[in-house]
C-alpha positions, 0 to 999 in steps of 0.5 A: 297669661298670668305669668305674662308682662303684660296682663289683660284685665281680664284674665281673673274674671275668666278664671272667675267663671271656670271657678263657679261654673266647677265648683269645688271639684276644679279646687285639686287644680288650682295651686299653681294658678293661686300662687302666679296669681299671688304673684301677679298681686305684688307684683302690681300693687304698687302701679296705680294703672293696674288697679282693674287686675289688681282687683280682679285677681282680689276677686277671683281669689275670693272666689276660690276661698268660697269655694272651699268654703263652700266646700267645707259646708257641703261636706256636713251636711253631706254628713249631717244627712248621713246620720239622719238616714240611718237605719235605726238599731232594734237594741239600741243599747245591746249594740252600743255596750258590744260597740265599748266591748270591742273598742275596750279589747280593741284599745288595750291590745294595742295598748300591750302591743305598743308597751310592749315594742316601745317599753314606755306607759301604755296610754292614757285614754283621757290625754289622748283624747284631750290632746286632739280636743286641743288640736281639732278634728281634723286638717279641714277640707282639700282646700284647706292649704289653699285658702291660708295661702291665699289668706297669708297674699291677702291680708296685706289689702288691709291695708291699702288705699282703695275700698275695694281692695279692703272689702274683697280681701275682708271678704277673703280672710273670712271665707277662710276662716268660715273652711277653718272651722273645727281644724286644728289650722284655725287658731293659728291663722287667727292669731295671724290675719287680727292686727289687721281686722282691729286695724280696719276700725281704726279707718279715718273719715278722709278715706273714699267709703271707710264707712263701707269697710267699718261694718265689713269688718265688724262683719268678718270681727263677729264671725271670728269671735264666734269660731275663736271662742274662748280663744278670743277673751283676750284679744276682744278686750285688749284689742276688740272693745278699745274701738267698739268702745270708743265708738259707743262712748262716742256716739251722740243719742241723736245720730246720723245715718250712717253713725247710726248705723255703724252704732247699731252694728257695734252693738250686734257684734256684740250680740255675737261675741258675748253668746261665744267669749266670755268678757272679763268683769270690766268689760260686761259692766262697760258694755253694759253701761255703754248699751244703755246709754241708747235706750230712748236713741234710734238704737235702742233696739239694737242696744236691748237685744245685747242685753238680752243676749247679756242675761245668761251670764251678767244677768246681775251685773244688769240687775246691780245696774238696771237697780241703780236706776230704780228700775227693779221694785222693791231696791231704793237706788240709793242703797246701792252703791255708785257704780260709776252709771250716768244718771242722764240714761232713761230706761224704758218701763218695762224693762226689766221684764223685757230682759226677764231680770 
């Protein structure tokens, strides 16, 4: 049916139901089905009359990636339960020493045999461990290749005119990133999809339902930054903050409902980002001042939440800004050099105590 020229609009609904009914065990049979679905999407994407079919195909692909991510989650839970129910060792110290001795002896033997057979230098254990950490923990769940294949094709729908197609594509990207966490395939995938994700923050007002697409993009970007951690530092500085900073600077203190929701979402997204991604000094300064702009407004709670997330790493910058605003008891604000803090900012009473400063 998928390979048919006259594709029935409900065929993907049946496939979606089958995946949801059977679960992860059906993933091993999905290679050809997914391949044909991607071909059908590419064939029908420019035919406006087939939008219903394309959306059905995208929903099916989103469900497949969600199933792969759930498979990864279930394996992590099973491993945790296995560790939690392990029988306690009556002599843990002695057992640990014996395991170390056995492992050390086995490693030395392997190195000697390898060096003797290849004429090479013995393997450095520290270098080997470092390489394993850089590569990731493994190849991920069984459906990882499926998830990668789907995302590399579906990301083009992030530029589609249909907001529904964009939302399904965003959910697919999020699912795939979650499925590949802690694997060596994650960072290459993030590098591939990042430009398309950031582009969703440039939605124009005339686009239908652009507001909801931007909120969904914030959700996916938050997940990507948490998973990418320090690897995302330059991308946050050069790409993400360019758009988020613009949104925070251009938004008035008194906002319409949609504007307020977007500002709160941006602030909450940055709360998660600063906990995972190290920021450069300039971005940290600008983020701190931008958040304080919303003191006394509808987004004050989200701004305080962001500043609280910044305290452990960027507390010195927060303290200096608050001191310049006259909020630190015993510190003369005039004695602090101009650091570009707007005089219009009015921090709430007791903000230093709230932030633990």
